[in-house]
N, C-alpha and C positions, 0 to 999 in steps of 0.2 A: 710413826711411818719411817721406814728405812730411807737412808739417803739415796740408795740406788733406785728405790721405788718413786721417791720424789723426783729424782731425775728423769725417769722414764715418764712420768705422768707430765712433768713440765715440757719434756721433748714432745710428747703427743700434742699438747696443746699449741706449742709453737710451731710444729709441724703442720697442724691442722690449719692455723691461721695462715702461715706462709703458703701452704699449697693452695687455700682459697684465695689469698692475696695474689698468688701467682696465676691462678686459674681465671681470674677476672680479666686481666689484659690478654691472657692466652685465648679466652673466648672472643675477646674483641679482635684479635688478630685475623681470623677468618672472615670477618666482616670488612674490615679495613682493607685487607688485600684485595677485596673483590670490588671495592669502591675507589681505592686510590691506585694510581699508576705507580710502578716501582720508582719513578723519579721523585714523585710526592712523598713516598715513603722514605726516599734518600733524604729529603730536607728533615724529617722527622728524626732520622738517624743522626744526622749532623748536629742538630739542636741537642739531642741528648749527649752526644759525644762532648759537645762544648760545655754542657751543664756539668758533666764529670770533670773537665778540667778546671772549671770556676770552683768546684768544691775544694780544691787544694788551697784556695785563697780566702773563701768566705768562711770565717770561723777559725782558720788556720789550724784546724784538727783539735781544738781544746775540748771538743765534746768527750773525747776519750778520756780526758783528765777528770771529768765529772763521774765517769763510771769508776774510775780507779779510786778516787777520793770518797766515793760512797761508803766503801768499807771503813773509812776512818771518820765517819760523819759525826760520831759522838765526841771527838776530840777537836773538831774545828767548827766553825760557823758555816756549816754546809750550805744553807740557803743563800748567805751572802757570797759564798765560792761559786754557786751557779749564777748568781747575779753578775759577778765579776766575768765569767765566762760569756754571758750574753752580752756584755759591754764590749768584750773583744770581737764577738760577731758583728755588732752593729759597726764599729769602727773599721774592721777590715772589709765588710760589705761596701761601705762607702768609698773606701780607697779603691777597691775594685771597679765600682761604677765610674770613678773618674778615669781610671786607666783605660777601660773599655770605650768610654765616651771619646777620649782623645785619639784612640787608635781604631775607630769604629770601621772606617772604609777598609783598610787593609785586613782587619779581622774578618769583616764579612766576606771578602774576596776569598780569604784563605778557607774558611769554614763552610762556605755557601749558605750560611745563615743570614737572611735578611737583617739589617741594622736594628731595627726596632726589637726584633726577637732577640738580638743579643742582650739588649738592656733588661728585657724580661728574664733572660737566662740567669743574669746575675741575681736579680731579686728571687727568682725561683729557687737558686742555690742556697741563699739566705734562709729562706722559708724552710727548705729541707733540713738544715742544720738545726733549726729550733725544734723541729719535729723529732729529730734524732736525739736530741737532749731529753725530751720528755719520754721517748721510747726507752732510752738507756736507763733512766731512773726506775722505770717499771721493770726493766730487765733485772736490775741488780737487787730491786726489792722483792724479787720472785713474784711478780704480778702477771703471770702470762696471759690471764683472761683479758685484763685491761690493755695489755700490749696488744693481743690479737684483735680485739674489737676495734681499737682505735686504727689499727693497720688496715683492716678490711673495710671499714667504712670509708676511709680515705680513697681506697682504690675503687669502691663503688661509686663514689662521687665523681672521681676522676673519669671513669669509663662512661658513666651516664652523661656527663656534660659533653664528653668527646663524642659520644654517638649522637647526641642531640644537635650539636654544631656541624658535624660532618654529614650526617644522613638527612637530617630534617632541614637544617638551614643551608646545607650544600656549600660549606665554607673550606672544603679541602684539607689539606695538611694545617692550614691555619686554625681550624676547628679543633683538630686533636691537640695542638700546642695549647690553644686558649683554655680547653677543659683541664689539661694537666696544670696549668698555672693557677687557674682559679681554685682548684681543689687544694693544691699545695698552700696557697695564701690563706684560705679559711681554715684549714686545719693547723696551720702555724698559729693562728689567733686562738684556736681552741687549745692547743698545747700550752700557749702562754698563759690562758685563764686557768687551765688545770693545774699548772705548776704553782700560780699565785694562790689559787683556793686551797690547794694541798700543803701550802707553806713550805714549798720546796725551794722557792727563790725569794730572795730579798733584794731590792733594787737600790742597793747601797754599794756600789763597786769598790773593791779594796784593791790598791796598787800592788801590795805583795801578793795577793791571790792571782791578780791578773799576771803578775810576772811568773808565779809558779805554773799556772796554766800554760803560759806561753813556753816555758821552759820545757813542758811535756809536749805540746802540740807543734811548735815550729821545728824542732828536729824531725818530726814526722812528715813535713811537707814534701821532702824529697821522696819519702815512702809512698805519699799519695800521688805525687807526679809520676812515680815508677809504676803505681797501680793504673794510672790513666794511659801511660804508654802501653802496659800489658794488656788492658781491656778495651782502650778506645782509640788509640792512635791509627790502629789498622783502618778505621773508618775514613779517616782524613787521607790516608794514602790511597785506598781504593777509589775515593771520590776524585782525587787528582789524576791517578792513572787510568781508572776506567770510567768515571762518571758517576752521576747521581743515581742511575738506574741500578748499576752495579752495587752501590752503597746500600740502596734500598733491599736488594735481594740478600745481601749479606746480613743486614739488620734482622730480616726475617729469620734466617738460621740462627742467628745469635740468640733472638728471643726464645726460640724453642729450645736451644742447648742451655739457656739460662735456668730451666727448670731444674737441672741437677744442682746448679749453684745455689738456687733458692732453698732446696731441701737441705743442702749442707749448711747453709747460714742458719736454717731453723734448728738444726741439731746443735749447732755451735752456741747458739744464744742460750740454750738451756744447759750446756755442758760447762760454760764459763763459770756461773757462780759455784756449781758443784766442784769444779776443779780447784778454783781458788780456795775453797774450804778444805779440801783433801791436801792441797799443797801446804796449807798453813798448819794442818794437824800433823802432817809428816807420817813416817812409817813406811816400811818397805812393802807390807802387804798392799797398802793403798796404791803405791806406786805401781806395782805389778797389775793391779786391777785397771788402773788407768791405762797402761800400755796394751794389755790384751785387748781392751775396748777399742783402743786407737787402731791396732792391727786389724781388727774386724771391720771397723769403719772403713779403712783403706781399701778392703777387699769389696765392700758393698759399693763404694763410690766407683771403683774401676768396672765392677760388674754392670752397673746402671749405665755407665757410658758405652759399654760394649752392646748392650741391648739397643739403645738409641741409635748406634752406628749401623747396626744390622738392619734396622727398621726405618732407617733415614727417609727413603724415597716414599714409603707408605705414609709416614708421619707427615712430610711436607705436602704431599698431594692432598691429603684430608684436611689439613689445617689451613694451608695457604692457597691452594688451587694451582692450576697448570702455569699461571703467569710467573710463579715463583719457584717452579720445579728445579731450577738450577741451584737452589738453596740447599738441596739434599746432598749435593756434592761436597759441601764444606762442613755440614752439620756433624758428621762423624768426628772431625777433628776438633771442632768447637765443644762438643760433648766430653772428650778426653781433657780438654783444657779446663773445663769446668770441674771435672773430677780432681784433677791436680790442685786446683784453686781450693777446693773442699779440703784436701789433705793438708795443704798449707795452712789452713785456718786452724787445724787442730794443733800443729807444732808451734804456731807463732804465740799461742796463749801463754807459754811459759816465759817468753821475753817480756810481754806486757805485765804480767805478774811480778817479775823481778824488777820492773821499771828500768830496764837496761836496754832502751830503745834507740842508742845512738848509731849502732852499726845497722841495725834492721833497715832504715830508710835506704842506705847505700845498696844494700842487697836487693831490695826492691827495684831501685833506680838502675842498677846493673843488669837486672834481668829484663827490665822495661826497655832499656837501650839496646840490649842484644836483640830482643824480639822486634824492636823497631828497624834496626838495621837489617835483619833478616828479612822482614816484611818488605822493606823497600826494595830490596834485590829480587825477591822471588815474585811480587805481585805483578810486574810487567810481563814476566814469563809464564807464569802459571794461573795468573787471575785470582779469584777469590779463594780458590783451594789452597794457593800458596799462603795467603793471609791466615787461613784456618790452621794450616800446619804450623806456621810460625807462632801462632797463639799458643797451641799446645805445647810446642817446645819450650817457649818462654816461661809458661805456667810450671812446667816440669823442673826447669832449671831453677826457679824461685823456690819451688817446694824443697829440692834437694839442699840448696844453700841455707834456707831459713831452718831446715830441720837440723843441720850441723850446727848452725848458730845457736839455736835453742839448746842443743845437748851441751854445748860448751859452757852456756850460761846457768842452765839448770839440768845437769845430768839425770837422765832416766834410764831404767833397765830395758832399752829397746830390743836388745837381742839376748836378754837373760830375764824374761818376764814370766818364766815358769814358776810355779809355787803351788801351795795348797789352798791359797785363799780363792774364794769363788768371785765372780764378776757380780 
């Protein structure tokens, strides 16, 4: 089987699982928006935003080191390396719990998340890290079926529990959060069991391995924080400036727009192993194939965002109902922001492959701060539309800066990609 055909088949599997994975909460959206008030949806939005912030500190981004070191698994004690990364997860999660417990009241006031749910957010972030380690190894091992099955079953349980708690037991937004946390906890245990059974992890942490993983992950913390500023800080600003109801409406638009981001992520997951192999082998023809495919991808991403923008009112009215129709005004901006995010994923892979990640976090942090400042200024004037426009502008800025950085680190024939080789 040719590498191009294998790439397309894997992309199809990842795309199917990601589309199905995205479709499950997407199908849940019309139900919850007709049961919950926008203010209740706002609490859910703020919980998930807080969960994203905590993700920068629980695990300290060392799961990315597991993916990179998978390539060298024959030359190191890879199971022990994974165990060392899980040790980093445990210690960082405990430290984050202590900090959140000490500052619970001001954190609760700022995030609008009740104190007990802040504690659960820390634990849920740790559960998600463990799940990402399991998924990452399947990804690098080119096991899309296992990856997709695990992902879809997690979402099915998440949605089933949420519907049961919200509709049958009438627990409001608490039911949605409870369903999410229980699903993450259970699948984190399954992920740990799967890693152990597959002999991918050895619970004998190594200090040198922990240092190496931290050397990879800690410099990426500003990158994660910048990503949080890009993707989640707008929720906090909207909540403070406009209230929980506006935050809930904005979240509905963000969830619909995220469909483009999920498709981009699906393709990128299948693209990364193939790209790393091509870069390792080298060759001008291979570089031209990569670049031509990337330009085609850019066009598809922007075209998809344009379709969503044109149909935004129709999409929101069908998916969320009349209570959330204001979400249509911001959906177009969010769709283009997600398209730029997908384009960013394509160009950042070269930086990770070269393991030269020291500057990347500051690019993301700069873009995130620029987006935060712009959002802070325009939201009081233009409302959630201003937040959506700021998101799109910040994502475009990150894409351009990362593209320039990746070309400096790993030059590619971006503007001389013609040749006789076929895609």
